[in-house]
Biotite code that builds the C-alpha atoms (Angstrom):
import biotite.structure as struc

atoms = struc.array([
    struc.Atom([31.003, 140.923, 148.094], chain_id="A", res_id=1, res_name="MET", atom_name="CA", element="C"),
    struc.Atom([33.099, 137.757, 148.320], chain_id="A", res_id=2, res_name="SER", atom_name="CA", element="C"),
    struc.Atom([36.672, 136.929, 149.077], chain_id="A", res_id=3, res_name="GLY", atom_name="CA", element="C"),
    struc.Atom([36.495, 136.540, 152.830], chain_id="A", res_id=4, res_name="GLY", atom_name="CA", element="C"),
    struc.Atom([37.805, 133.541, 154.780], chain_id="A", res_id=5, res_name="PRO", atom_name="CA", element="C"),
    struc.Atom([34.348, 131.918, 154.894], chain_id="A", res_id=6, res_name="ASP", atom_name="CA", element="C"),
    struc.Atom([34.036, 132.097, 151.103], chain_id="A", res_id=7, res_name="ASP", atom_name="CA", element="C"),
    struc.Atom([37.498, 130.604, 150.661], chain_id="A", res_id=8, res_name="GLU", atom_name="CA", element="C"),
    struc.Atom([36.680, 127.788, 153.087], chain_id="A", res_id=9, res_name="ARG", atom_name="CA", element="C"),
    struc.Atom([33.389, 127.077, 151.277], chain_id="A", res_id=10, res_name="ALA", atom_name="CA", element="C"),
    struc.Atom([35.177, 126.949, 147.931], chain_id="A", res_id=11, res_name="GLU", atom_name="CA", element="C"),
    struc.Atom([37.823, 124.605, 149.335], chain_id="A", res_id=12, res_name="ALA", atom_name="CA", element="C"),
    struc.Atom([35.130, 122.351, 150.815], chain_id="A", res_id=13, res_name="ASP", atom_name="CA", element="C"),
    struc.Atom([33.225, 122.320, 147.522], chain_id="A", res_id=14, res_name="ALA", atom_name="CA", element="C"),
    struc.Atom([36.316, 121.418, 145.500], chain_id="A", res_id=15, res_name="SER", atom_name="CA", element="C"),
    struc.Atom([37.268, 118.702, 147.986], chain_id="A", res_id=16, res_name="ALA", atom_name="CA", element="C"),
    struc.Atom([33.812, 117.153, 147.753], chain_id="A", res_id=17, res_name="SER", atom_name="CA", element="C"),
    struc.Atom([34.120, 117.037, 143.962], chain_id="A", res_id=18, res_name="HIS", atom_name="CA", element="C"),
    struc.Atom([37.578, 115.493, 144.129], chain_id="A", res_id=19, res_name="ALA", atom_name="CA", element="C"),
    struc.Atom([36.346, 112.281, 145.804], chain_id="A", res_id=20, res_name="ARG", atom_name="CA", element="C"),
    struc.Atom([33.211, 110.382, 144.912], chain_id="A", res_id=21, res_name="PRO", atom_name="CA", element="C"),
    struc.Atom([30.610, 110.028, 147.648], chain_id="A", res_id=22, res_name="LYS", atom_name="CA", element="C"),
    struc.Atom([31.141, 106.860, 149.661], chain_id="A", res_id=23, res_name="ILE", atom_name="CA", element="C"),
    struc.Atom([28.080, 104.688, 150.306], chain_id="A", res_id=24, res_name="SER", atom_name="CA", element="C"),
    struc.Atom([29.822, 101.564, 151.619], chain_id="A", res_id=25, res_name="SER", atom_name="CA", element="C"),
    struc.Atom([33.094, 100.931, 153.471], chain_id="A", res_id=26, res_name="VAL", atom_name="CA", element="C"),
    struc.Atom([34.831, 97.695, 154.408], chain_id="A", res_id=27, res_name="LEU", atom_name="CA", element="C"),
    struc.Atom([37.590, 97.650, 157.006], chain_id="A", res_id=28, res_name="PHE", atom_name="CA", element="C"),
    struc.Atom([39.865, 94.655, 156.430], chain_id="A", res_id=29, res_name="LEU", atom_name="CA", element="C"),
    struc.Atom([42.629, 93.286, 158.646], chain_id="A", res_id=30, res_name="CYS", atom_name="CA", element="C"),
    struc.Atom([44.229, 89.953, 159.471], chain_id="A", res_id=31, res_name="GLY", atom_name="CA", element="C"),
    struc.Atom([41.631, 88.175, 161.614], chain_id="A", res_id=32, res_name="MET", atom_name="CA", element="C"),
    struc.Atom([38.811, 90.697, 162.148], chain_id="A", res_id=33, res_name="ASN", atom_name="CA", element="C"),
    struc.Atom([39.516, 90.561, 165.867], chain_id="A", res_id=34, res_name="SER", atom_name="CA", element="C"),
    struc.Atom([41.056, 93.925, 166.748], chain_id="A", res_id=35, res_name="ILE", atom_name="CA", element="C"),
    struc.Atom([41.728, 96.696, 164.236], chain_id="A", res_id=36, res_name="ARG", atom_name="CA", element="C"),
    struc.Atom([38.931, 96.248, 161.716], chain_id="A", res_id=37, res_name="SER", atom_name="CA", element="C"),
    struc.Atom([36.133, 95.780, 164.298], chain_id="A", res_id=38, res_name="PRO", atom_name="CA", element="C"),
    struc.Atom([37.408, 98.878, 166.137], chain_id="A", res_id=39, res_name="MET", atom_name="CA", element="C"),
    struc.Atom([37.279, 100.794, 162.858], chain_id="A", res_id=40, res_name="ALA", atom_name="CA", element="C"),
    struc.Atom([33.792, 99.469, 162.121], chain_id="A", res_id=41, res_name="GLU", atom_name="CA", element="C"),
    struc.Atom([32.488, 100.587, 165.526], chain_id="A", res_id=42, res_name="ALA", atom_name="CA", element="C"),
    struc.Atom([34.087, 104.038, 165.244], chain_id="A", res_id=43, res_name="LEU", atom_name="CA", element="C"),
    struc.Atom([32.929, 104.562, 161.659], chain_id="A", res_id=44, res_name="ALA", atom_name="CA", element="C"),
    struc.Atom([29.364, 103.645, 162.562], chain_id="A", res_id=45, res_name="LYS", atom_name="CA", element="C"),
    struc.Atom([29.451, 106.438, 165.141], chain_id="A", res_id=46, res_name="GLU", atom_name="CA", element="C"),
    struc.Atom([31.181, 108.895, 162.819], chain_id="A", res_id=47, res_name="PHE", atom_name="CA", element="C"),
    struc.Atom([29.530, 108.395, 159.423], chain_id="A", res_id=48, res_name="LEU", atom_name="CA", element="C"),
    struc.Atom([25.878, 108.891, 158.495], chain_id="A", res_id=49, res_name="PRO", atom_name="CA", element="C"),
    struc.Atom([23.610, 105.867, 158.892], chain_id="A", res_id=50, res_name="SER", atom_name="CA", element="C"),
    struc.Atom([23.156, 105.861, 155.112], chain_id="A", res_id=51, res_name="THR", atom_name="CA", element="C"),
    struc.Atom([26.736, 104.574, 154.719], chain_id="A", res_id=52, res_name="VAL", atom_name="CA", element="C"),
    struc.Atom([26.991, 100.776, 154.932], chain_id="A", res_id=53, res_name="TYR", atom_name="CA", element="C"),
    struc.Atom([29.962, 99.831, 157.106], chain_id="A", res_id=54, res_name="ILE", atom_name="CA", element="C"),
    struc.Atom([31.396, 96.360, 157.668], chain_id="A", res_id=55, res_name="ALA", atom_name="CA", element="C"),
    struc.Atom([34.628, 94.688, 158.679], chain_id="A", res_id=56, res_name="SER", atom_name="CA", element="C"),
    struc.Atom([36.276, 91.370, 157.959], chain_id="A", res_id=57, res_name="ALA", atom_name="CA", element="C"),
    struc.Atom([39.570, 89.538, 158.142], chain_id="A", res_id=58, res_name="GLY", atom_name="CA", element="C"),
    struc.Atom([41.547, 87.524, 155.662], chain_id="A", res_id=59, res_name="VAL", atom_name="CA", element="C"),
    struc.Atom([41.658, 84.701, 158.220], chain_id="A", res_id=60, res_name="ARG", atom_name="CA", element="C"),
    struc.Atom([39.093, 83.797, 160.853], chain_id="A", res_id=61, res_name="LEU", atom_name="CA", element="C"),
    struc.Atom([39.944, 85.028, 164.321], chain_id="A", res_id=62, res_name="GLY", atom_name="CA", element="C"),
    struc.Atom([38.465, 85.020, 167.791], chain_id="A", res_id=63, res_name="GLN", atom_name="CA", element="C"),
    struc.Atom([36.780, 87.965, 169.444], chain_id="A", res_id=64, res_name="ARG", atom_name="CA", element="C"),
    struc.Atom([39.281, 89.909, 171.559], chain_id="A", res_id=65, res_name="ASP", atom_name="CA", element="C"),
    struc.Atom([38.051, 90.958, 175.034], chain_id="A", res_id=66, res_name="PRO", atom_name="CA", element="C"),
    struc.Atom([40.458, 93.924, 175.146], chain_id="A", res_id=67, res_name="PHE", atom_name="CA", element="C"),
    struc.Atom([38.636, 95.387, 172.133], chain_id="A", res_id=68, res_name="VAL", atom_name="CA", element="C"),
    struc.Atom([35.344, 95.167, 174.006], chain_id="A", res_id=69, res_name="ASP", atom_name="CA", element="C"),
    struc.Atom([36.950, 96.892, 177.008], chain_id="A", res_id=70, res_name="THR", atom_name="CA", element="C"),
    struc.Atom([38.396, 99.876, 175.121], chain_id="A", res_id=71, res_name="VAL", atom_name="CA", element="C"),
    struc.Atom([35.248, 100.306, 173.030], chain_id="A", res_id=72, res_name="LEU", atom_name="CA", element="C"),
    struc.Atom([33.099, 100.251, 176.195], chain_id="A", res_id=73, res_name="ALA", atom_name="CA", element="C"),
    struc.Atom([35.288, 103.025, 177.635], chain_id="A", res_id=74, res_name="GLU", atom_name="CA", element="C"),
    struc.Atom([34.119, 105.122, 174.674], chain_id="A", res_id=75, res_name="ARG", atom_name="CA", element="C"),
    struc.Atom([30.475, 104.068, 174.977], chain_id="A", res_id=76, res_name="GLY", atom_name="CA", element="C"),
    struc.Atom([30.751, 101.808, 171.904], chain_id="A", res_id=77, res_name="LEU", atom_name="CA", element="C"),
    struc.Atom([29.951, 98.129, 171.514], chain_id="A", res_id=78, res_name="SER", atom_name="CA", element="C"),
    struc.Atom([30.226, 95.385, 168.933], chain_id="A", res_id=79, res_name="LEU", atom_name="CA", element="C"),
    struc.Atom([27.105, 93.777, 170.361], chain_id="A", res_id=80, res_name="GLY", atom_name="CA", element="C"),
    struc.Atom([26.955, 90.078, 169.505], chain_id="A", res_id=81, res_name="GLU", atom_name="CA", element="C"),
    struc.Atom([29.048, 90.549, 166.361], chain_id="A", res_id=82, res_name="ARG", atom_name="CA", element="C"),
    struc.Atom([31.622, 87.816, 165.749], chain_id="A", res_id=83, res_name="GLN", atom_name="CA", element="C"),
    struc.Atom([34.724, 87.913, 163.517], chain_id="A", res_id=84, res_name="PRO", atom_name="CA", element="C"),
    struc.Atom([34.107, 87.031, 159.881], chain_id="A", res_id=85, res_name="GLN", atom_name="CA", element="C"),
    struc.Atom([36.296, 86.242, 156.910], chain_id="A", res_id=86, res_name="ARG", atom_name="CA", element="C"),
    struc.Atom([36.288, 88.437, 153.826], chain_id="A", res_id=87, res_name="TYR", atom_name="CA", element="C"),
    struc.Atom([35.713, 85.478, 151.529], chain_id="A", res_id=88, res_name="GLU", atom_name="CA", element="C"),
    struc.Atom([32.628, 84.444, 153.536], chain_id="A", res_id=89, res_name="ASP", atom_name="CA", element="C"),
    struc.Atom([30.887, 87.804, 153.208], chain_id="A", res_id=90, res_name="MET", atom_name="CA", element="C"),
    struc.Atom([27.639, 87.734, 151.263], chain_id="A", res_id=91, res_name="GLU", atom_name="CA", element="C"),
    struc.Atom([28.046, 91.222, 149.834], chain_id="A", res_id=92, res_name="ASP", atom_name="CA", element="C"),
    struc.Atom([31.530, 91.655, 148.438], chain_id="A", res_id=93, res_name="GLY", atom_name="CA", element="C"),
    struc.Atom([31.129, 95.043, 146.744], chain_id="A", res_id=94, res_name="TYR", atom_name="CA", element="C"),
    struc.Atom([32.200, 98.208, 148.547], chain_id="A", res_id=95, res_name="PHE", atom_name="CA", element="C"),
    struc.Atom([33.010, 101.704, 147.342], chain_id="A", res_id=96, res_name="ASP", atom_name="CA", element="C"),
    struc.Atom([36.015, 101.784, 149.646], chain_id="A", res_id=97, res_name="LEU", atom_name="CA", element="C"),
    struc.Atom([38.075, 99.037, 151.250], chain_id="A", res_id=98, res_name="ILE", atom_name="CA", element="C"),
    struc.Atom([40.398, 100.197, 154.019], chain_id="A", res_id=99, res_name="VAL", atom_name="CA", element="C"),
    struc.Atom([43.110, 97.685, 154.809], chain_id="A", res_id=100, res_name="THR", atom_name="CA", element="C"),
    struc.Atom([44.915, 97.775, 158.120], chain_id="A", res_id=101, res_name="MET", atom_name="CA", element="C"),
    struc.Atom([47.581, 95.099, 157.713], chain_id="A", res_id=102, res_name="ALA", atom_name="CA", element="C"),
    struc.Atom([49.905, 94.279, 154.791], chain_id="A", res_id=103, res_name="PRO", atom_name="CA", element="C"),
    struc.Atom([48.387, 90.814, 154.343], chain_id="A", res_id=104, res_name="GLU", atom_name="CA", element="C"),
    struc.Atom([44.896, 92.318, 154.116], chain_id="A", res_id=105, res_name="ALA", atom_name="CA", element="C"),
    struc.Atom([46.074, 94.938, 151.632], chain_id="A", res_id=106, res_name="HIS", atom_name="CA", element="C"),
    struc.Atom([47.436, 92.294, 149.248], chain_id="A", res_id=107, res_name="HIS", atom_name="CA", element="C"),
    struc.Atom([44.230, 90.267, 149.495], chain_id="A", res_id=108, res_name="VAL", atom_name="CA", element="C"),
    struc.Atom([42.084, 93.342, 148.790], chain_id="A", res_id=109, res_name="ALA", atom_name="CA", element="C"),
    struc.Atom([44.166, 94.355, 145.783], chain_id="A", res_id=110, res_name="LEU", atom_name="CA", element="C"),
    struc.Atom([44.019, 90.814, 144.376], chain_id="A", res_id=111, res_name="ASP", atom_name="CA", element="C"),
    struc.Atom([40.264, 90.532, 145.003], chain_id="A", res_id=112, res_name="ALA", atom_name="CA", element="C"),
    struc.Atom([39.329, 93.872, 143.491], chain_id="A", res_id=113, res_name="THR", atom_name="CA", element="C"),
    struc.Atom([41.529, 93.527, 140.408], chain_id="A", res_id=114, res_name="GLY", atom_name="CA", element="C"),
    struc.Atom([40.391, 95.996, 137.783], chain_id="A", res_id=115, res_name="THR", atom_name="CA", element="C"),
    struc.Atom([37.082, 96.906, 139.444], chain_id="A", res_id=116, res_name="SER", atom_name="CA", element="C"),
    struc.Atom([36.437, 100.505, 140.441], chain_id="A", res_id=117, res_name="SER", atom_name="CA", element="C"),
    struc.Atom([36.748, 99.860, 144.156], chain_id="A", res_id=118, res_name="VAL", atom_name="CA", element="C"),
    struc.Atom([39.041, 102.265, 145.978], chain_id="A", res_id=119, res_name="GLU", atom_name="CA", element="C"),
    struc.Atom([41.539, 100.489, 148.270], chain_id="A", res_id=120, res_name="VAL", atom_name="CA", element="C"),
    struc.Atom([43.408, 102.477, 150.931], chain_id="A", res_id=121, res_name="GLU", atom_name="CA", element="C"),
    struc.Atom([46.132, 101.145, 153.212], chain_id="A", res_id=122, res_name="PHE", atom_name="CA", element="C"),
    struc.Atom([46.030, 102.447, 156.773], chain_id="A", res_id=123, res_name="TRP", atom_name="CA", element="C"),
    struc.Atom([48.836, 100.524, 158.493], chain_id="A", res_id=124, res_name="PRO", atom_name="CA", element="C"),
    struc.Atom([48.076, 100.021, 162.164], chain_id="A", res_id=125, res_name="MET", atom_name="CA", element="C"),
    struc.Atom([50.174, 98.364, 164.846], chain_id="A", res_id=126, res_name="PRO", atom_name="CA", element="C"),
    struc.Atom([48.966, 95.065, 166.277], chain_id="A", res_id=127, res_name="ASP", atom_name="CA", element="C"),
    struc.Atom([48.342, 95.667, 169.997], chain_id="A", res_id=128, res_name="PRO", atom_name="CA", element="C"),
    struc.Atom([48.036, 91.929, 170.693], chain_id="A", res_id=129, res_name="SER", atom_name="CA", element="C"),
    struc.Atom([51.854, 91.624, 170.573], chain_id="A", res_id=130, res_name="VAL", atom_name="CA", element="C"),
    struc.Atom([52.289, 94.023, 173.508], chain_id="A", res_id=131, res_name="VAL", atom_name="CA", element="C"),
    struc.Atom([53.283, 92.415, 176.801], chain_id="A", res_id=132, res_name="THR", atom_name="CA", element="C"),
    struc.Atom([53.255, 93.738, 180.335], chain_id="A", res_id=133, res_name="GLY", atom_name="CA", element="C"),
    struc.Atom([50.552, 94.546, 182.813], chain_id="A", res_id=134, res_name="SER", atom_name="CA", element="C"),
    struc.Atom([46.868, 94.570, 181.905], chain_id="A", res_id=135, res_name="ARG", atom_name="CA", element="C"),
    struc.Atom([46.969, 98.382, 181.926], chain_id="A", res_id=136, res_name="GLU", atom_name="CA", element="C"),
    struc.Atom([49.992, 98.458, 179.563], chain_id="A", res_id=137, res_name="GLN", atom_name="CA", element="C"),
    struc.Atom([48.205, 96.126, 177.171], chain_id="A", res_id=138, res_name="ILE", atom_name="CA", element="C"),
    struc.Atom([45.004, 98.205, 177.355], chain_id="A", res_id=139, res_name="LEU", atom_name="CA", element="C"),
    struc.Atom([47.052, 101.339, 176.646], chain_id="A", res_id=140, res_name="ASP", atom_name="CA", element="C"),
    struc.Atom([48.298, 99.711, 173.425], chain_id="A", res_id=141, res_name="ALA", atom_name="CA", element="C"),
    struc.Atom([44.698, 98.979, 172.398], chain_id="A", res_id=142, res_name="TYR", atom_name="CA", element="C"),
    struc.Atom([43.646, 102.540, 173.302], chain_id="A", res_id=143, res_name="ARG", atom_name="CA", element="C"),
    struc.Atom([46.495, 103.883, 171.176], chain_id="A", res_id=144, res_name="ASP", atom_name="CA", element="C"),
    struc.Atom([45.323, 101.891, 168.153], chain_id="A", res_id=145, res_name="VAL", atom_name="CA", element="C"),
    struc.Atom([41.747, 103.059, 168.733], chain_id="A", res_id=146, res_name="LEU", atom_name="CA", element="C"),
    struc.Atom([42.942, 106.699, 168.782], chain_id="A", res_id=147, res_name="ARG", atom_name="CA", element="C"),
    struc.Atom([44.980, 106.181, 165.605], chain_id="A", res_id=148, res_name="ARG", atom_name="CA", element="C"),
    struc.Atom([42.013, 104.653, 163.798], chain_id="A", res_id=149, res_name="ILE", atom_name="CA", element="C"),
    struc.Atom([39.742, 107.450, 164.987], chain_id="A", res_id=150, res_name="GLU", atom_name="CA", element="C"),
    struc.Atom([42.196, 110.057, 163.674], chain_id="A", res_id=151, res_name="ALA", atom_name="CA", element="C"),
    struc.Atom([42.363, 108.325, 160.267], chain_id="A", res_id=152, res_name="ARG", atom_name="CA", element="C"),
    struc.Atom([38.572, 108.116, 160.030], chain_id="A", res_id=153, res_name="ILE", atom_name="CA", element="C"),
    struc.Atom([38.229, 111.793, 160.961], chain_id="A", res_id=154, res_name="ALA", atom_name="CA", element="C"),
    struc.Atom([40.892, 112.768, 158.461], chain_id="A", res_id=155, res_name="GLY", atom_name="CA", element="C"),
    struc.Atom([39.462, 110.672, 155.651], chain_id="A", res_id=156, res_name="ARG", atom_name="CA", element="C"),
    struc.Atom([35.803, 111.456, 156.159], chain_id="A", res_id=157, res_name="PHE", atom_name="CA", element="C"),
    struc.Atom([36.180, 115.026, 157.390], chain_id="A", res_id=158, res_name="GLY", atom_name="CA", element="C"),
    struc.Atom([35.208, 115.767, 160.918], chain_id="A", res_id=159, res_name="ARG", atom_name="CA", element="C"),
])
């Protein structure tokens, strides 16, 4: 006999999985690929199956941010030797999903994808590099952005 809460949950999960196509590649795009998009890349690589290709880039070339390395290390994550890269310099430009994290990046993604079937989502995130104060206050701003990104990834990809 059906109709219990588990059956309803299974039906809801099944209909949700049909509503969105399966994602096999994700690009996180922000201004300089220094803070928000590399954080998202590191978190997504931990969260999503290894079969999903995950990358990040910026619309302008930036410098690696040591505060990002610090807050990622607190979570047991690392960017390794990865350096910031520009979207236009990427060898593989096709992704199922492009997540933009800054208005400038969103406009670039929309212009670049045009009429193609790439899904573009805007996840506005604050820029922690504008925060001033003590080292701990600045790190707290970076931690806050990391938590926000993690919540968006969990909400979008279902965990």
